[in-house]
N, C-alpha and C positions, 0 to 999 in steps of 0.2 A: 505495499500498500502504500508507503514511502516512496516507492520509485515512479508514482505516475507523476505526481508536482515536479517531479526533478527532468522526467523525460519530456513534456509537455511543450516545455520551452524550446526543446533540443529539435521536438519534433515539428515544430513551427518554424523554426529558421530552416530548417531541410526541405519544405514544402515552399517559401518563397523562392521564387525565380532568380537564379543566379546571376543573371543579367539586372533585374529588376534591382537586387541588394547591392549592386556595386555602384549603380547611378544613386541609389539611396544613402550610399556610404560619403558619399561627395558631399551632400548635407549635414553631416557631421563635424567635417571639417571646420575651423574656422572662417575660410574664406567661403566655403559654403552657405553656413549659418549665418553670416553678415551678409552676402549677397541677397539668399533670401528673405532673409526680415526686411531687408531695404526694396525688394520688388515686392512683396504681400501690403507691405505699409502703402504704398503706392498704390498697388493696384485696389489696398480699400480703399483707400481716399477717393481715386476716381471713381468707384463701383459707387461707394456713399453721397455722392457731390450733390445732386437733386436733395439730397436727406439730410445736409449738413449747411447747404447754402440754398435754401427753397427758392431765394429770389432770382435764383440763374446768374448765367456769367455775363449778361448785358444791362443791371440793374446802374443805374446812373447814379450818381451822389450830387451835391452840390460845388463839391470841391476838386478841383482838379491838379494832377502833378503832388498831389500830398505826398509828405514824407511818410516812409514807415511807422508803424504806431499799432496800440493792442486791436484796433479797431480794423486795419489794412495793416497786414504784415509784410506785405511788398509795397507799400503805398497804391497808389490812384495815377488811372491815364488821364489822356487830354478829354476823356468825356465825363472824368469822375468816379471809370467802374475802379473795380477791385483788383488790381493785379492777381492777388495771390488766390482769387477765385476763379479768375480766367483763367488761370495756372493751373490750376488742381481741373479743372473742366479740359485744358487743352490736354491730362495726360489724357484723359478717354480716348483722344485720337490718336496719339503714342502710341497705346498700350494695344486701339484695336485692331493697327494695321500689324506690330509685330505679332502679335499672336495670334494673329490671323495668316500674314501671308508666310510667314517666315516657317509653319509646320506644313502648309502646303507646298510650300515652294521644296522643302526638303523630299517630301514626299512624291512631287511629281519628277522631281530630278532622280530619285532613286529608280523609278520606271523607267525613265529614259536611259539611265543607264545602264541599267541591265535587259535594256533591249536586243545586245550584241545576243544573248542567251538563246534567242529566239531565231536570228538572221545574223550573218557574220557583215552584210551590205546594209543591212538596218543600225546595226551596230555604228559602223562607220558614216552613214550616213547625219545618225544624232549626233558624233562626236563633232563633225564638222560643225551641225549648228550649234552646240554650244563653243566652241572656238568662235564661232561669230559674237554670240552674245557676251563672250567675256573682251573682246575686242570694244564693248561700249562699257565707260565708267559708269558707276549708280547714276551721278549726274547727269552725263547725259542721253544713256537711257531715257530716263527720266524726262528731261527736255524734251525729248524725241516723242514719247506717249504723251505726251501734253501738248504738245501742236497738234498730236494727233483727235485726243479724245477729248481735250480740255482739263483746263487746274479743277484739282479736286481731290476727294477722298479716295477715289477709282483707282484715279490715275498715280498715285505715291499707292496702293496694294498693288498694283501689276507692277510696278516697277522695283519693288522688293519683290517679289516674287519672281520674276522672271530674271532679276539679278543675282537670284540664290541657286537658279539652276543647275550653272557650271559645275556649281562644287560637290555639292551631292552624287551631280551625275558621272562623276570623272570619279570620287570615290566609290561607288556601285562598280561602276565599270574595270577599274581596277581591282575589286576585289573578288568580279566575276573571271577575270583575265588570270588572274594571279591562284584561284582555287581549281580552274577545270581543269587543268592536265594533274592533279592532286591526286593521287593511289584509291582514298576514299569515293571521290566525285565520281571516277572512271568505274568503282566496284559499285555504286549505287545504280549506274547506269545501263550495268549489266544484268543488273536487282529486277531491273525494269520500274526504278523510278522515274516519273513523271517531271519534268523540267519545270513545272510550278515547283512541286515539293521539293525538287533538287534545291533552287533560288530561295526558297522561304527557311530550309531547315539546315543547310548548308552555307552558301554564296551568304545571306542576308547578316548573318549572327558575326561575321568575321566582318562587316562593314559599317555594322552599327553602332558602334562606339566613337568611329571617328564622324559620322554623320550627326551622332547627338551632340554632338563637341562642334561641330562646324555650324551647325543651327543656334545653338548658343551664341555663338561668335557672329553670327548673320542678324541678331536682332540687335548687338549693337550697332553697327553697318545699319542697318534700317532705321534708328531711330535718328542717326544724322544723314541718313538721304531725305528723311522727313524736315528735319531743318535746315538742311542745304536748299532743297527745294521748297520749303515755304520763305524763306528769307531773299530771296528773290522772287516771289511772288506767284512762284509756281504752284504753292502746295495747294493746303486748303483752306477757301475763300472768305474772307472776313462777311460776318461779323462774327462766324465761327474760330473756337481759338482754339489754338494748338499753341506747343512749345516754339514751333519754327516762326510761326505767325506774330506773337508776342515777339520774339526777338528783331523779325522785321518789324515791328510798329516800334519797337523799343528803340531800335537806330535812328530814328527820326529824334527822337526828341531826348536824349541818353542827355545832352547839355540841360536840360531841364529836372529830368527826374531820372537819375545814375540806377536807380533800382529798379527800373523800368526794365531794363535789362537783365540786370544782375540778378533777381528772383527766377526769370524763367529758366537763365542759362544754368541757374544753381539747380535746379531740380532735373535739367536736361543731363547734366554732367551726372547728378546725384541716381538717374535712371544707366546713365550706361554706365557707369562704376559696380552699381549691383547687378548687372546682367552679365558682365567681366567678370565680377569677383565669381560669380556661377559657374560659368565657362571654365574659369579655372580652375576651381573644384572639379569639375565634371573632367578636364582633359586629365588632372591630377588622380582620378578615382580609376578612370579608364588605364593608368600607364600602370597604375600598380597591379594588374591583371597578367 
């Protein structure tokens, strides 16, 4: 009877998927804990923004370019709107972009990279397409998409999505090329294992670690893509706030109110630091394998 409570935790640990356990171990390191805490706080603030600030992000006040105070942490803008409130609402745009576009980009890129398993010609053609995408830096790609689709959230979404395809595609293709001639893969083919099962059971596990880390890194890039395009007026259009839009507006009034740009820039940097710490923790965890 005394063996039951002692063996139960061990059995629970054994039932946990080794890959998942390795990823979760990243968030028990100092970098992972700090990065995850920063990201969760910012996500919670963005999610609860309508509850915390029921007046909305466009509520105007009587005082313009007011300095930081207890009522206005980042001061007010040219219309008397609270810059901190607008920054929190702006987080909703940035987080919605990276949390939707990046995972989808990694998934599509992985499928494209594995196309070579179906046909050598198809794999080569997909690789050439990914090479073309690599030739367009994120901001240049964004400018081209904005010229076609117009400025807005969807153009930013497509820029981050398309820009991340080559990294995941190359990692998946490299995993397939390195594993296709291994003895266990040849043995699986002889035993009649189907191509999809072969990819899911043997190829993907060898590429998943690098793809997960690359996805976390690409989230950081996505934050700066949004900021870069919005600063030049090609992102989300006012009055809808994003951190990049606030930086764009603040640059014009930096002499009157330095906190107009300092506040949103600090949140942007904090978001990038949080995601960067998480990517470092994930990279350290998978390298311990």
